[in-house]
N, C-alpha and C positions, 0 to 999 in steps of 0.2 A: 482489584477488576472490580468495577462500575458494575449496577445492575442492569443499565442497558448492554453493556457486553453480554453477560450473561443471559439475557434474552435472547441474545442474536446468536449465542452457541448452541441455544436448546432448537432456535427455529431453525440454525443452517448447523445438522451436523455435516461430518466432513464426510466424503466420497471414499470408495475404496479407490488407489492408486492405478495409473493408467496409464499405456502411455500410445494408445491407439490415436490416429489421424486427427480427431475432432478435437481430444482432450489434449494431447499436447498446442491444438492452433489455442485454445483458450489462454496458454501459458506464455504464449509470445507476448500478450497485452498485458503486464504486467496485472494482477488482482491489488483490490485494496485490503489493509490493514481495517481493523479499528483501531481506534485513538490506542486504547490500553497494548494491544500487539505493539501500534511501534514504537510506544515505549520500549517497551519487551526487548525492541528491536535496537534502540539506540545503545541504552545497556548495555544489550548484547556484541556491540563493536559494529552495526551497518550500519551506522550513521552515513557512513562516504557512500553508500549503495545505494541511498535511496535519490530520489527526485518531488518536485512539490509541483503538485497538480492544480491549476488553477479554475475554477469552472468558469466556463464563459460568460457566464453572467457575473464572474470577478463577486461569488456573495461568500464564498466558503472557497477553503481547500484542502487539501488531502497530502496527506505522505504518503508515496508509494514506493516499492522497489522501482529504481529506475531501468530506464530504457538501456544496455549498452552506449555504453561511449557519453551518458547523458547523465552520471554523476553526479551531486551537488550542483543540482540546476534545477529550474523550470521544467516541466514536463514541456518538451520540444518537439513537435513533429518530423522533423528532420532525423530523428531517434528511432522513430516511432517502428519503424522498420525491421529493427536493431535485433528486436527480442528483448526479455526478461535478462536483467542482468545474474539472475539466479538460476535460468536454465542452461544446461550445460548436458549436451549427447539426449537430448529431449527426458531431462528428468531433472529435476528439479533440486538445488544443492539443500534449502531449505525443508526438505521433507523431514519428518520427524524430529526435527528437531524443536518446536515449539513454538517457533515464529512465524512458521509461512502462514502468507496471509489469511484471515476466514473466507474471504472470498477464492481463493481458489481450493482453499480447502473443500468448500464446497462444490463448486461447477465441475462436474461432469459429463458423458456423452449419456447416462441413463436422464440426466434432470435438462434438458433443453428445455429451456425458457424460463426457470427458473432464476436462472443467475439475477435476473433484470433486476427479481426483486431485492435478492439478498445484495447486490451494488446499492441500490434505494436506501435501504433501509442504514447501509456505513456510510453510506453520504449527510444522512440526518444525525447520524452520532458527532461527524466531522464538523459539523456547524454548532458544535458547543467550546465555552469559554475555554472547556479543559485541551480541546483538540487546538485554538486559537495560542495557547501556551506553551504547548506544545512544539508548534511549528516554531516559535520563535526561538524557544529552545534547542530545536535540532538549528537552527540557521546560524545560531551560536559559538557552537558546538564546531558543526562544518565551517565556518567561514564565509558560509552563504550569502547571510546580511550586507559584510562588509565590501565584498568582490558587488555588491549592488550597488554599492556607497553610501548604505546605510546602518545609523546605529536601532537596534532595534531592543527592548529592555520586558523582560518578563516583568507581570503584575499579577501577584496573589489571589 
């Protein structure tokens, strides 16, 4: 785990589990992993349940839990109303696994407005070369690049 991720974990501690309407509404839109968390999710066998979110400016991308029905694809607005692939019966399948995204663990009805800062800080981590290499690796593992007609090579 890199120092940036450790710092994020210190700044954004986990919240209590909650199934109130406000907290469940946060879970409908998938939260973001840190780069290290996404790498662990891939190792844990979850690569086929991720999607690639590209920023509107196209200057960075994030591997995130997919919208239901949008797995191994770009994050498409068409599926955004389907909710997170890991949300079942208002509960997160990743809760307690050690693979739940930092943003999801932090957000809570008692922390309204603080999620925006957490999201922005995770965004900065995804602008790194390590993040770019991980995205390339994920695309090769899942066949994402091949579906796009691309061949991507991970550089050291």
